[in-house]
N, C-alpha and C positions, 0 to 999 in steps of 0.2 A: 391144565391149559384152559382155564375157564374164560380167558379173555378172547378166545376165538369162537366165531359163530359159523359152523359148517354150512356150506352152500351146495345143495344137490344139483342145481342148474345154474351155471355161471352166467350164461347169456340172459336168462330170464331175470336173474338177480340184478344185473347191471343195466338192463333196459330202462330207458327213461332219462330224466334230467337230474343232474346233481350240481350242487354248489361246491366249488373247489377253492380251497385256500391252501397256498403252498408257500413254504419258507425255503429259501435257498441260502446255504452257507458255503462260502469259499474258505476251507480250512487253512489254506496256504496264506491268503492275504488278510483273513478276518472280515472281509466284506460280507454283507448280507443283503438279501433282496426278498421281495414278496410278490406272489401272483395271486390275483383274486378274479374269479370268473365262474363260468359254468362249463360243465361237461355233459354233452348230450350223447346218449347211445341210442341211435335210431336204426330201425330194421334195414338190412341190406338186401337188395334183390338177390335171390339165390341162397339166402341164409346168412346168419351172422349179424353183426352190428357195426354200424359206422360210428366211430367215436370222434366227436368234434369238440375241441376245447377252445374257448375264446374268453378273453378278459384283458386285464391290464397287468403288466409286469413292471415293478418298480425296482431299479437297480441304481445304486449310488444317488438316490433321490430323484431320478429321472423316470417318469412313467412312460411306458410304451405299450401300444396294442400288441397282444400276443395271441397266437393260435396254433393249433396243431391238429392233425387228423390221423387216425389210426383205424385199422380194421380188426375187429375181433371176430374170428371165424370159429365155427364149431370144432371142438377138440375130439379126442377119441372116446370121450364119455360126456354126459351132460354137465358135469361139474368142471369140465376143462374147456379152455379156449386156446386157439392159436392166434397170437397177436402179430399183426403185420403192419409195416409202414404203409402210408397211403399209396405208394407205388407197388405194393405187393411183396417187397422184400421182407424176410422173416425178422421179427424183433425178439420176441420171447414167447414161451408157452406160459399158460396160467392155469393152475389147478386150485380151485377154491373149495374142494370137497371137505377139507379139514378146517377151512376158514383162515388158513395161513399158507403162504407159498413164497419161496425164494427162487428168483430167476436171474440168470446171468446173460449179458449181451456184450460180447467183445466187439469193440469198434476201433479199428486201427490199433494204436498202442494203448488205448484206454479200455478199462473194464467197467461196465455198468452192472451193478448188482441191485436188483429190486426186491424188496420185501413187501408183500401184500398181506394185509390183515383185515378180515371182516369182523367188525365189532358187534353188529346187530343188523336187523332188516333194513335200516336206513343210514348206516354209518360204516365206512371203511376207510383205510388209509394205505398209502404207498410211501415207502422210503427208498429212494435211490441213492446209492453211494457210488460215486464216480471217481476212479483213480487212474492216473496215467502220468506220463512225463510232464504234462502241462496242466493237469487237472487234479483237484482234490476237493470234491464237492459233496454236500449232502442236501438232497431235495426231499422235503417231507410234505406230503399233500394229504389233507383231510377232506373227505367227501361226505356230504350230507344230502340225502335225497330231497328233491324239491317236490312239494305236493301238487 
C-alpha cells in the first residue's frame, strides 16, 4: 500500500488552502464536466474547520460559478473528522490515519460512496461514485496545497 500517506492529525493536515480540480462523468449519458477552483479549510470557532470551495463548473460547455460549504469537526481521535453539511446535518466520517478511507452517504434513493486517498504532504484526492435511479456519476477531485 505504498501509494497511501498516513495522516496522524486530519484537521491539521487539511488546514489551509488547496487548489481543486474535479472531473465529473455521467456514466449513463456519457456527458462530462469540470470544476476548477480553491478549497479553503479555515478554523471554526469552537474547534474544527470550515471547508469552503469556490470556482467554476463547466457542464456541456457552459461555465457557471460553483461553491459549497462543509464543516469538518474533530473526530474520536486526531486522525479522524466528522464531516457535516453547512446546516449541521451529518455527511460522512473521515479517517485518514492510514492515508485511505471509504465513506458512504445514503441520500434518498441514491448512494454516495467516497474514497479518500492522501498521496503526500501536499496532495490528496477524493473519488465519489453516485448511484441511484436517476444518477450514475463519478466525481474525481485532485487537491494540491497552495503555498
